C-alpha positions in Angstrom: -0.1 -0.4 0.1 1.3 3.5 -0.8 2.4 5.5 2.2 -0.2 8.4 3.6 1.8 11.8 2.9 1.2 14.4 5.0 2.1 18.3 5.1 2.9 19.0 8.4 1.7 23.2 9.5 3.1 24.5 12.9 5.2 27.6 13.6 7.0 25.7 16.3 10.2 23.8 14.9 10.9 21.8 18.0 7.2 20.7 17.1 7.0 20.0 13.6 10.3 18.1 13.7 8.8 15.6 16.6 5.7 15.0 14.4 8.0 14.5 11.2 9.7 11.5 13.9 6.7 10.1 15.1 4.7 9.7 12.2 8.0 8.0 10.2 8.6 5.5 12.6 5.1 4.6 12.0 6.5 3.3 9.0 2.7 4.1 7.0 3.0 7.6 6.6 5.8 10.1 4.0 6.3 13.6 5.3 5.2 15.2 1.9 6.6 18.5 3.9 7.0 21.3 6.7 5.2 24.5 7.0 6.3 27.1 9.7 2.9 29.4 8.5 -0.2 29.5 6.4 1.3 31.3 4.1 3.8 28.8 3.5 1.2 26.3 4.3 -0.7 27.2 1.1 2.4 27.3 -1.0 3.5 23.4 0.2 -0.3 22.1 -0.2 -0.5 23.1 -3.9 2.9 21.9 -4.9 3.0 18.8 -2.9 -0.4 18.1 -2.8 -0.3 15.8 0.1 -3.2 13.8 1.1 -3.7 15.4 4.6 -2.6 17.8 6.8 -1.9 18.2 10.3 -2.4 22.0 11.4 -1.5 24.2 14.3 -3.6 27.0 15.2 -1.7 29.5 16.8 0.9 30.7 14.2 2.2 34.1 13.0 0.0 35.9 9.8 -2.5 33.6 9.1 -3.8 31.2 12.3 -5.5 28.0 11.6 -8.9 28.7 10.9 -7.5 31.2 8.4 -5.1 29.0 6.5 -7.8 26.2 6.4 -10.7 28.3 4.5 -7.9 29.9 2.2 -6.9 26.0 1.8 -10.7 24.5 1.1 -10.7 27.5 -1.4 -8.1 27.0 -3.6 -7.0 23.4 -2.9 -8.8 21.2 -0.4 -7.3 18.4 1.2 -8.2 16.7 4.7 -7.0 18.7 7.7 -6.5 17.8 11.1 -5.7 20.2 14.2 -3.4 19.7 16.5 -4.8 21.8 18.8 -4.0 23.0 23.0 -6.3 21.4 25.7 -7.9 24.1 26.8 -11.2 26.0 26.8 -9.4 28.0 24.4 -8.4 25.6 22.8 -11.8 24.3 22.1 -12.7 27.7 20.9 -9.8 27.6 18.1 -10.8 24.3 17.3 -13.8 24.6 16.3 -13.2 27.7 14.2 -11.1 25.5 12.3 -13.4 22.9 12.2 -16.4 25.9 10.8 -13.6 26.4 8.4 -13.3 22.9 6.5 -11.4 20.9 8.9 -12.2 17.5 9.2 -10.6 16.3 12.4 -8.4 17.3 15.8 -6.2 16.1 18.0 -5.2 17.8 21.4 -1.7 18.7 22.5 -1.2 16.6 25.5 1.4 19.3 27.0 -0.4 22.8 25.1 1.5 24.2 22.0 4.7 22.9 22.1 4.5 19.4 23.7 7.6 17.4 24.8 4.8 14.0 24.9 3.4 13.8 21.7 3.7 10.1 21.9 0.9 9.5 24.2 -1.1 10.7 21.5 0.4 8.8 18.7 -2.3 6.5 18.3 -4.7 8.8 18.0 -3.2 11.1 15.7 -1.8 8.4 13.6 -5.3 6.8 13.9 -7.2 9.9 12.2 -4.6 10.8 9.9 -5.6 7.4 8.1 -9.3 7.6 8.8 -9.8 11.3 7.1 -7.3 10.8 4.0 -9.3 10.5 1.3 -12.8 12.2 2.2 -14.6 14.6 0.4 -13.6 17.9 1.3 -14.8 19.4 -1.6 -18.0 18.3 -0.9 -17.8 21.6 1.9 -17.6 24.4 -1.1 -20.9 26.2 -1.3 -23.2 24.9 -4.6 -24.4 27.6 -6.7 -26.8 30.0 -5.6 -28.9 29.1 -8.7 -28.6 25.2 -8.6 -32.3 24.2 -9.7 -33.8 21.9 -6.8 -33.6 18.3 -7.0 -36.3 16.2 -7.3 -36.2 14.6 -4.4 -37.3 17.7 -2.5 -40.9 18.0 -4.5 -41.7 15.2 -1.8 -41.2 17.3 1.2 -42.9 20.5 -0.6 -45.8 18.4 -0.7 -45.6 17.1 2.6 -45.5 20.6 4.0 -49.1 21.6 3.3 -50.3 18.8 5.6 -47.9 19.4 8.5 -50.1 20.2 11.7 -50.0 23.5 13.0 -48.6 24.1 16.4 -44.9 24.5 17.3 -42.9 22.6 15.8 -38.9 21.1 16.5 -36.5 20.6 14.0 -34.2 17.8 15.2 -29.8 17.6 13.7 -27.6 15.1 13.3 -24.4 15.4 12.3 -20.6 14.1 12.5 -17.8 14.3 10.5 -17.7 17.6 8.4 -20.5 18.7 10.6 -19.7 21.5 12.5 -18.7 23.2 9.0 -22.1 22.0 7.8 -24.2 23.4 10.5 -22.2 26.5 10.1 -23.7 27.1 6.7 -26.8 25.5 7.9 -28.5 27.3 10.8 -28.1 31.1 9.7 -30.1 30.2 6.7 -33.2 29.3 8.7 -36.3 30.1 9.8 -36.0 30.1 13.2 -39.4 31.8 15.5 -41.9 31.6 18.2 -43.0 28.6 15.6 -40.1 26.4 15.6 -37.5 25.2 17.6 -33.7 23.6 17.0 -32.3 20.5 18.9 -28.8 19.3 17.7 -26.6 16.6 18.1 -23.2 16.7 17.0 -20.3 14.1 17.3 -17.8 16.1 19.7 -16.5 15.7 23.0 -17.2 17.0 26.7 -16.0 20.7 26.6 -16.2 21.6 22.4 -20.3 21.7 22.4 -20.5 24.7 24.8 -17.5 26.5 22.0 -20.0 24.7 19.1 -22.8 26.4 20.6 -21.0 29.7 21.0 -19.5 29.6 17.6 -22.9 29.0 16.1 -24.8 31.7 17.9 -22.7 34.3 16.6 -23.4 33.4 13.0 -27.1 32.4 13.5 -29.7 35.2 14.1 -31.5 33.6 16.9 -30.0 32.3 20.4 -27.8 28.9 20.8 -26.7 27.7 23.6 -25.5 24.4 25.1 -28.9 21.8 26.4 -28.7 21.6 30.3 -30.8 19.1 32.1 -34.1 20.3 33.3 -34.2 23.2 31.0 -37.3 23.9 29.1 -37.0 23.3 25.1 -38.6 26.5 23.8 -39.0 27.9 20.6 -37.2 30.6 18.8 -34.4 28.6 19.9 -31.5 26.6 19.5 -29.9 23.6 21.3 -26.7 22.0 21.0 -26.6 18.4 22.9 -23.3 18.7 26.1 -20.4 16.1 24.6 -20.5 13.0 26.8 -24.2 13.0 27.7 -26.9 11.7 25.6 -30.2 14.2 25.3 -33.4 13.8 25.1 -37.1 15.7 25.2 -39.1 14.1 27.8 -42.4 16.7 28.4 -40.9 19.6 27.2 -38.1 19.5 29.1 -34.3 18.0 28.1 -33.1 15.0 29.8 -29.7 14.1 30.1 -27.9 10.6 30.9 -24.6 9.1 30.8 -26.1 5.5 29.3 -23.6 3.5 27.3 -23.0 4.8 24.0 -24.7 4.1 21.1 -22.4 3.9 17.6 -19.5 4.2 19.8 -20.5 7.8 20.6 -22.3 9.9 23.1 -24.3 12.0 22.7 -25.6 9.9 19.8 -28.0 11.5 17.2 -30.8 8.4 18.0 -32.0 8.7 21.6 -32.9 12.5 21.2 -34.6 11.9 17.6 -36.6 9.0 19.0 -37.5 11.1 22.0 -38.3 13.9 19.9 -40.9 11.7 17.3 -42.5 11.0 20.2 -42.9 14.1 21.3 -43.7 15.9 18.9 -45.3 13.3 16.3 -45.6 14.9 12.4 -44.8 18.5 14.0 -40.7 17.0 13.6 -38.1 17.7 11.1 -35.1 15.3 10.9 -32.0 16.1 9.6 -29.0 13.9 9.1 -26.0 15.5 7.6 -22.3 14.3 7.0 -20.5 11.6 9.3 -19.3 8.4 9.8 -21.6 5.3 10.4 -25.1 4.8 11.1 -26.2 6.6 14.2 -30.0 8.5 13.2 -31.2 6.3 11.1 -33.1 4.0 13.7 -34.0 7.7 14.9 -35.1 9.2 11.6 -37.0 5.7 11.1 -38.9 7.0 14.3 -39.8 10.4 13.3 -41.2 9.4 9.8 -43.2 6.5 11.3 -44.4 9.1 13.8 -45.9 11.3 10.5 -42.8 13.6 10.7 -40.6 14.9 7.5 -37.1 13.5 6.9 -33.9 15.5 5.2 -31.2 13.8 4.6 -27.6 15.6 2.8 -26.6 13.8 -0.3 -23.4 12.1 -0.9 -21.9 15.0 -3.3 -21.9 17.2 -0.6 -21.4 15.2 2.4 -17.7 14.8 4.0 -18.4 11.5 4.6 -21.6 9.9 2.9 -22.3 7.2 6.2 -24.9 8.3 8.6 -27.0 10.2 5.7 -27.0 7.0 3.3 -27.5 4.8 6.4 -30.6 6.2 6.4 -31.9 6.5 2.9 -30.4 2.9 2.7 -33.3 2.1 5.5 -36.3 3.5 3.0 -37.2 6.7 5.5 -36.0 9.9 4.2 -38.1 12.1 2.3 -35.8 14.2 0.5 -32.1 13.9 -0.2 -30.9 16.6 -0.8 -27.4 19.0 -1.0 -26.1 20.6 1.9 -27.1 24.5 0.6 -30.4 23.1 -0.4 -31.5 21.9 2.7 -32.6 25.1 4.8 -34.8 25.7 2.0 -36.3 22.7 2.6 -37.3 23.0 5.9 -38.4 27.0 5.5 -41.0 25.6 3.2 -42.4 23.5 5.5 -42.7 26.1 8.1 -44.0 28.2 5.3 -46.6 29.8 5.3 -48.4 29.1 8.2 -47.7 27.5 11.3 
């Protein structure tokens, strides 16, 4: 098998050398180049065409998020962030994920880590898993793109949605932060609609995700709290490390065993929302690895709600949406930049 070619981007010469040594001793990787800042990274990505990039955040000139965004626009390639394991590091990581990075590994000792070997297994696993992903799917679709035939079912279904408050439940994994950053600001969230989101992220990062989405959207977004009332006109993000459910109009959280290897998982939320809101539920399943969310989409459809899945062309990983499509429980398959239009039509003109 050919070796995976890695470009290392870090302003610390020590870190660049340490990452290179760690990967070279593995035997499955080849160092395609090393860049000391964002400007050099852009040049080397275009010249060396690596399979995957490791990216620092705090660098002179372009930071990690700005460099990631520029790479996605010019020469898209999977990017795995190496981030500080702090509250500030979580915010920086989410900024980079929203810009198009596909994953991250926390440095064990901050910006300059002498114990990088402690995360070798995680880093090599994520570099291998993210090589070859469809990061071009993050590129915006043309505004004039015609609707896909599949959207007709959602448009017809909207005429039959019951009156009353509705809930939009969204599930996502790999590529999700970037997809959510584009989807949420386009939604017509008001007194008739509340939004609840499960994004596969560990504890500490979901609060940063909620803050980031709130800054981009025209409505409040916060991390859901146990016992909190689910209100319309508001979006809530499930906390990392806890399954989230709706019960009697309030959030319930648990640390039951992970489902599909993750906690929070999409299925528990979707199933509880279907039970609470029935035909007033809209389920959206975005890019992500695995099968999480397919059973939940089936529950929403069985309850009379509407189900929408992101299409393969715009998904970084067409795993979770594909699983739901293969189960036959998806009403509409649409590119990322059409999903908000479909959801908004379900809410208009009446409530």
